[in-house]
N, CA and C atoms as a LAMMPS dump frame, in Angstrom:
ITEM: TIMESTEP
0
ITEM: NUMBER OF ATOMS
354
ITEM: BOX BOUNDS ff ff ff
-5.0000000000000000e+02 5.0000000000000000e+02
-5.0000000000000000e+02 5.0000000000000000e+02
-5.0000000000000000e+02 5.0000000000000000e+02
ITEM: ATOMS id mol type element x y z
1 1 1 N 0.858 -1.189 0.008
2 1 2 C -0.003 0.002 0.018
3 1 3 C 0.888 1.234 0.001
4 2 1 N 0.744 2.053 -1.03
5 2 2 C 1.649 3.184 -1.153
6 2 3 C 0.983 4.35 -1.859
7 3 1 N 1.318 5.551 -1.379
8 3 2 C 0.95 6.798 -2.046
9 3 3 C 2.207 7.573 -2.28
10 4 1 N 2.426 8.076 -3.491
11 4 2 C 3.625 8.823 -3.802
12 4 3 C 3.232 10.165 -4.424
13 5 1 N 3.623 11.231 -3.734
14 5 2 C 3.336 12.567 -4.244
15 5 3 C 4.483 13.09 -5.106
16 6 1 N 4.126 13.987 -6.026
17 6 2 C 5.11 14.66 -6.821
18 6 3 C 4.553 16.008 -7.262
19 7 1 N 5.444 16.869 -7.763
20 7 2 C 4.996 18.137 -8.311
21 7 3 C 5.27 19.347 -7.47
22 8 1 N 5.796 19.158 -6.263
23 8 2 C 6.104 20.316 -5.45
24 8 3 C 7.332 21.068 -5.98
25 9 1 N 7.571 22.225 -5.379
26 9 2 C 8.714 23.013 -5.808
27 9 3 C 8.598 24.45 -5.369
28 10 1 N 9.476 25.278 -5.922
29 10 2 C 9.491 26.708 -5.609
30 10 3 C 8.749 27.455 -6.693
31 11 1 N 7.826 28.328 -6.306
32 11 2 C 7.06 29.111 -7.231
33 11 3 C 6.867 30.534 -6.696
34 12 1 N 6.779 31.49 -7.583
35 12 2 C 6.581 32.872 -7.169
36 12 3 C 5.133 33.11 -6.796
37 13 1 N 4.869 34.073 -5.941
38 13 2 C 3.456 34.408 -5.613
39 13 3 C 2.659 34.674 -6.89
40 14 1 N 1.464 34.145 -6.913
41 14 2 C 0.619 34.261 -8.098
42 14 3 C 0.784 33.139 -9.088
43 15 1 N 1.787 32.32 -8.889
44 15 2 C 2.079 31.221 -9.798
45 15 3 C 1.202 29.992 -9.536
46 16 1 N 1.474 28.932 -10.3
47 16 2 C 0.683 27.707 -10.231
48 16 3 C 1.59 26.499 -10.106
49 17 1 N 1.032 25.474 -9.475
50 17 2 C 1.684 24.153 -9.396
51 17 3 C 0.557 23.104 -9.45
52 18 1 N 0.943 21.942 -9.962
53 18 2 C 0.015 20.803 -9.99
54 18 3 C 0.675 19.642 -9.245
55 19 1 N 0.066 19.248 -8.129
56 19 2 C 0.563 18.11 -7.38
57 19 3 C -0.12 16.844 -7.859
58 20 1 N 0.638 15.753 -7.891
59 20 2 C 0.104 14.452 -8.272
60 20 3 C 0.309 13.466 -7.139
61 21 1 N -0.61 12.519 -7.036
62 21 2 C -0.523 11.454 -6.007
63 21 3 C -0.824 10.134 -6.7
64 22 1 N 0.175 9.256 -6.765
65 22 2 C 0.003 7.964 -7.394
66 22 3 C -0.18 6.903 -6.342
67 23 1 N -1.253 6.143 -6.479
68 23 2 C -1.592 5.092 -5.512
69 23 3 C -1.26 3.734 -6.058
70 24 1 N -0.852 2.829 -5.174
71 24 2 C -0.598 1.457 -5.598
72 24 3 C -0.832 0.522 -4.411
73 25 1 N -1.188 -0.7 -4.737
74 25 2 C -1.35 -1.698 -3.711
75 25 3 C -2.72 -1.791 -3.078
76 26 1 N -3.639 -0.988 -3.539
77 26 2 C -5.019 -1.071 -3.036
78 26 3 C -5.956 -0.516 -4.103
79 27 1 N -7.255 -0.715 -3.887
80 27 2 C -8.247 -0.28 -4.88
81 27 3 C -8.582 1.168 -4.639
82 28 1 N -7.796 2.032 -5.265
83 28 2 C -7.878 3.487 -5.036
84 28 3 C -9.303 4.043 -5.273
85 29 1 N -9.984 3.491 -6.259
86 29 2 C -11.313 4.017 -6.63
87 29 3 C -12.327 3.889 -5.508
88 30 1 N -12.059 3.017 -4.537
89 30 2 C -13.017 2.81 -3.454
90 30 3 C -12.697 3.669 -2.224
91 31 1 N -11.697 4.527 -2.331
92 31 2 C -11.275 5.383 -1.249
93 31 3 C -11.564 6.847 -1.551
94 32 1 N -11.848 7.604 -0.497
95 32 2 C -11.844 9.073 -0.633
96 32 3 C -10.379 9.507 -0.655
97 33 1 N -10.089 10.565 -1.414
98 33 2 C -8.731 11.086 -1.512
99 33 3 C -8.692 12.527 -1.022
100 34 1 N -7.641 12.871 -0.321
101 34 2 C -7.509 14.206 0.234
102 34 3 C -6.094 14.698 0.093
103 35 1 N -5.964 16.027 0.165
104 35 2 C -4.667 16.678 0.288
105 35 3 C -4.674 17.453 1.606
106 36 1 N -3.629 17.219 2.376
107 36 2 C -3.384 17.94 3.622
108 36 3 C -2.096 18.734 3.45
109 37 1 N -1.892 19.706 4.319
110 37 2 C -0.616 20.412 4.338
111 37 3 C -0.224 20.702 5.769
112 38 1 N 1.075 20.849 5.939
113 38 2 C 1.616 21.147 7.283
114 38 3 C 2.822 22.053 7.177
115 39 1 N 2.743 23.158 7.873
116 39 2 C 3.86 24.055 7.989
117 39 3 C 4.557 23.744 9.305
118 40 1 N 5.903 23.831 9.34
119 40 2 C 6.587 23.542 10.601
120 40 3 C 6.037 24.351 11.779
121 41 1 N 5.763 23.65 12.846
122 41 2 C 5.24 24.294 14.05
123 41 3 C 3.751 24.451 14.058
124 42 1 N 3.081 24.004 13
125 42 2 C 1.644 24.102 12.923
126 42 3 C 1.013 22.716 12.775
127 43 1 N -0.281 22.64 13.022
128 43 2 C -0.988 21.383 12.857
129 43 3 C -1.218 21.104 11.379
130 44 1 N -1.302 19.806 11.055
131 44 2 C -1.634 19.434 9.687
132 44 3 C -3.081 19.827 9.433
133 45 1 N -3.383 20.426 8.281
134 45 2 C -4.747 20.842 7.995
135 45 3 C -5.224 20.236 6.668
136 46 1 N -6.498 19.995 6.599
137 46 2 C -7.116 19.429 5.388
138 46 3 C -7.283 20.569 4.383
139 47 1 N -6.771 20.369 3.194
140 47 2 C -6.838 21.394 2.138
141 47 3 C -7.989 21.117 1.194
142 48 1 N -8.111 19.875 0.773
143 48 2 C -9.155 19.522 -0.186
144 48 3 C -9.431 18.028 -0.1
145 49 1 N -10.668 17.652 -0.399
146 49 2 C -11.069 16.255 -0.342
147 49 3 C -11.996 15.95 -1.497
148 50 1 N -11.869 14.731 -2.031
149 50 2 C -12.758 14.291 -3.099
150 50 3 C -13.216 12.871 -2.744
151 51 1 N -14.527 12.669 -2.757
152 51 2 C -15.067 11.38 -2.4
153 51 3 C -14.973 10.405 -3.578
154 52 1 N -15.426 9.181 -3.35
155 52 2 C -15.395 8.197 -4.407
156 52 3 C -16.242 8.587 -5.591
157 53 1 N -17.339 9.298 -5.296
158 53 2 C -18.237 9.69 -6.405
159 53 3 C -17.926 11.079 -6.945
160 54 1 N -16.829 11.689 -6.466
161 54 2 C -16.385 12.959 -7.063
162 54 3 C -16.834 14.213 -6.363
163 55 1 N -17.499 14.095 -5.242
164 55 2 C -17.883 15.263 -4.484
165 55 3 C -16.668 15.907 -3.82
166 56 1 N -16.524 17.194 -3.954
167 56 2 C -15.324 17.885 -3.446
168 56 3 C -15.647 18.831 -2.323
169 57 1 N -14.632 19.117 -1.53
170 57 2 C -14.747 20.068 -0.445
171 57 3 C -13.366 20.713 -0.238
172 58 1 N -13.376 22.003 0.168
173 58 2 C -12.124 22.733 0.249
174 58 3 C -11.999 23.534 1.525
175 59 1 N -10.77 23.726 1.947
176 59 2 C -10.48 24.69 3.004
177 59 3 C -10.865 26.081 2.49
178 60 1 N -11.466 26.866 3.343
179 60 2 C -12.028 28.159 2.922
180 60 3 C -10.974 29.058 2.247
181 61 1 N -9.762 29.011 2.758
182 61 2 C -8.721 29.912 2.229
183 61 3 C -8.166 29.512 0.881
184 62 1 N -8.513 28.34 0.386
185 62 2 C -8.023 27.92 -0.931
186 62 3 C -9.146 27.804 -1.938
187 63 1 N -10.361 27.913 -1.468
188 63 2 C -11.537 27.762 -2.367
189 63 3 C -11.472 28.799 -3.478
190 64 1 N -11.66 28.356 -4.697
191 64 2 C -11.569 29.237 -5.838
192 64 3 C -10.183 29.328 -6.443
193 65 1 N -9.18 28.855 -5.716
194 65 2 C -7.811 28.867 -6.224
195 65 3 C -7.294 27.464 -6.512
196 66 1 N -7.69 26.5 -5.66
197 66 2 C -7.248 25.116 -5.77
198 66 3 C -8.359 24.253 -6.324
199 67 1 N -7.978 23.213 -7.051
200 67 2 C -8.94 22.265 -7.579
201 67 3 C -8.395 20.845 -7.371
202 68 1 N -9.188 20.013 -6.677
203 68 2 C -8.813 18.614 -6.492
204 68 3 C -9.539 17.775 -7.546
205 69 1 N -8.87 16.762 -8.051
206 69 2 C -9.466 15.862 -9.01
207 69 3 C -8.875 14.485 -8.835
208 70 1 N -9.493 13.506 -9.494
209 70 2 C -8.964 12.15 -9.441
210 70 3 C -9.179 11.454 -10.772
211 71 1 N -8.343 10.497 -11.05
212 71 2 C -8.452 9.66 -12.244
213 71 3 C -8.319 8.217 -11.752
214 72 1 N -9.437 7.57 -11.557
215 72 2 C -9.406 6.205 -10.996
216 72 3 C -8.729 5.242 -11.945
217 73 1 N -8.821 5.471 -13.225
218 73 2 C -8.163 4.588 -14.197
219 73 3 C -6.663 4.622 -14.041
220 74 1 N -6.154 5.786 -13.593
221 74 2 C -4.715 5.967 -13.4
222 74 3 C -4.319 5.81 -11.927
223 75 1 N -5.311 5.475 -11.066
224 75 2 C -5.022 5.355 -9.635
225 75 3 C -4.331 6.595 -9.089
226 76 1 N -4.846 7.75 -9.467
227 76 2 C -4.178 9.002 -9.104
228 76 3 C -5.151 10.075 -8.682
229 77 1 N -4.625 10.965 -7.85
230 77 2 C -5.322 12.173 -7.444
231 77 3 C -4.432 13.358 -7.724
232 78 1 N -5.038 14.525 -7.906
233 78 2 C -4.306 15.715 -8.275
234 78 3 C -4.791 16.929 -7.487
235 79 1 N -3.89 17.897 -7.366
236 79 2 C -4.279 19.167 -6.759
237 79 3 C -3.704 20.266 -7.624
238 80 1 N -4.552 20.928 -8.363
239 80 2 C -4.154 22.096 -9.168
240 80 3 C -4.226 23.327 -8.278
241 81 1 N -3.089 23.995 -8.154
242 81 2 C -3.021 25.169 -7.274
243 81 3 C -2.678 26.378 -8.11
244 82 1 N -3.604 27.338 -8.136
245 82 2 C -3.418 28.592 -8.858
246 82 3 C -3.422 29.758 -7.893
247 83 1 N -2.892 30.86 -8.33
248 83 2 C -2.881 32.048 -7.46
249 83 3 C -2.209 31.806 -6.137
250 84 1 N -1.077 31.129 -6.175
251 84 2 C -0.395 30.716 -4.94
252 84 3 C 0.087 31.948 -4.149
253 85 1 N -0.007 31.798 -2.835
254 85 2 C 0.37 32.865 -1.893
255 85 3 C 1.473 32.337 -0.973
256 86 1 N 2.275 33.236 -0.418
257 86 2 C 3.321 32.766 0.53
258 86 3 C 2.753 31.895 1.637
259 87 1 N 1.552 32.19 2.088
260 87 2 C 0.957 31.411 3.18
261 87 3 C 0.555 29.997 2.77
262 88 1 N 0.66 29.705 1.471
263 88 2 C 0.416 28.324 1.01
264 88 3 C 1.662 27.456 1.166
265 89 1 N 2.771 28.064 1.521
266 89 2 C 4.009 27.303 1.71
267 89 3 C 3.83 26.266 2.816
268 90 1 N 4.121 25.016 2.46
269 90 2 C 3.963 23.889 3.395
270 90 3 C 4.414 22.604 2.726
271 91 1 N 4.495 21.534 3.509
272 91 2 C 4.623 20.206 2.938
273 91 3 C 3.197 19.692 2.706
274 92 1 N 2.927 19.258 1.501
275 92 2 C 1.627 18.761 1.122
276 92 3 C 1.616 17.231 1.089
277 93 1 N 0.646 16.657 1.746
278 93 2 C 0.518 15.229 1.883
279 93 3 C -0.753 14.702 1.185
280 94 1 N -0.633 13.612 0.505
281 94 2 C -1.781 12.93 -0.069
282 94 3 C -2.299 11.924 0.929
283 95 1 N -3.604 11.767 1.003
284 95 2 C -4.236 10.812 1.904
285 95 3 C -5.344 10.068 1.176
286 96 1 N -5.448 8.773 1.451
287 96 2 C -6.574 8.008 0.952
288 96 3 C -7.237 7.351 2.171
289 97 1 N -8.551 7.405 2.244
290 97 2 C -9.27 6.929 3.416
291 97 3 C -10.52 6.151 3.008
292 98 1 N -10.75 5.065 3.774
293 98 2 C -11.971 4.308 3.571
294 98 3 C -12.462 3.799 4.907
295 99 1 N -13.76 3.88 5.107
296 99 2 C -14.365 3.395 6.346
297 99 3 C -14.992 2.041 6.081
298 100 1 N -14.502 1.058 6.868
299 100 2 C -15.084 -0.28 6.849
300 100 3 C -15.882 -0.465 8.125
301 101 1 N -16.712 -1.487 8.175
302 101 2 C -17.443 -1.717 9.44
303 101 3 C -16.471 -1.894 10.587
304 102 1 N -16.539 -0.971 11.54
305 102 2 C -15.745 -1.115 12.729
306 102 3 C -14.301 -0.601 12.624
307 103 1 N -13.868 -0.13 11.5
308 103 2 C -12.498 0.399 11.357
309 103 3 C -12.382 1.371 10.209
310 104 1 N -11.369 2.215 10.359
311 104 2 C -11.091 3.204 9.313
312 104 3 C -9.675 2.98 8.83
313 105 1 N -9.502 2.916 7.513
314 105 2 C -8.166 2.721 6.92
315 105 3 C -7.691 4.016 6.323
316 106 1 N -6.497 4.443 6.731
317 106 2 C -5.863 5.659 6.252
318 106 3 C -4.501 5.367 5.647
319 107 1 N -4.258 5.9 4.467
320 107 2 C -2.939 5.749 3.827
321 107 3 C -2.396 7.174 3.598
322 108 1 N -1.086 7.331 3.848
323 108 2 C -0.451 8.627 3.676
324 108 3 C 0.78 8.518 2.769
325 109 1 N 0.992 9.577 1.998
326 109 2 C 2.217 9.685 1.241
327 109 3 C 3.313 10.313 2.096
328 110 1 N 4.469 10.463 1.485
329 110 2 C 5.638 10.983 2.217
330 110 3 C 5.701 12.511 2.212
331 111 1 N 4.898 13.126 1.391
332 111 2 C 4.845 14.587 1.339
333 111 3 C 5.692 15.2 0.248
334 112 1 N 5.258 16.335 -0.236
335 112 2 C 6.052 17.102 -1.21
336 112 3 C 6.011 18.573 -0.811
337 113 1 N 7.171 19.201 -0.853
338 113 2 C 7.306 20.572 -0.349
339 113 3 C 6.923 21.591 -1.414
340 114 1 N 6.052 22.504 -1.021
341 114 2 C 5.655 23.624 -1.881
342 114 3 C 6.137 24.928 -1.19
343 115 1 N 6.949 25.676 -1.895
344 115 2 C 7.452 26.954 -1.358
345 115 3 C 7.028 28.069 -2.303
346 116 1 N 6.308 29.031 -1.733
347 116 2 C 5.851 30.183 -2.508
348 116 3 C 6.611 31.406 -2.026
349 117 1 N 7.492 31.895 -2.874
350 117 2 C 8.353 32.985 -2.465
351 117 3 C 8.9 33.696 -3.691
352 118 1 N 9.119 35.006 -3.535
353 118 2 C 9.727 35.769 -4.606
354 118 3 C 11.257 35.847 -4.417
């Protein structure tokens, strides 16, 4: 069971990045997929989530700028980030979650660093 993120990097304010999350070892299409981020010294926060049927939800501060999507045929999830701001700087983590009777299964990637700076 593995999630691998890619696409992070350094970008100027106002720029764009597209993060990718490749899943393997489990049936990705049956899991909800999310992107979280964590800045050093702060709690990890949920940025965006997409359910199995494609329903999306966003952190208020990224709504209208970020778009989460998934391609179940490619076992992948994506986060398109536009209009990036310095406060978006963080390590971004991919998460896949499924609730079974009596238990919840969570898978995490290793994270990819996004730095927004001029």
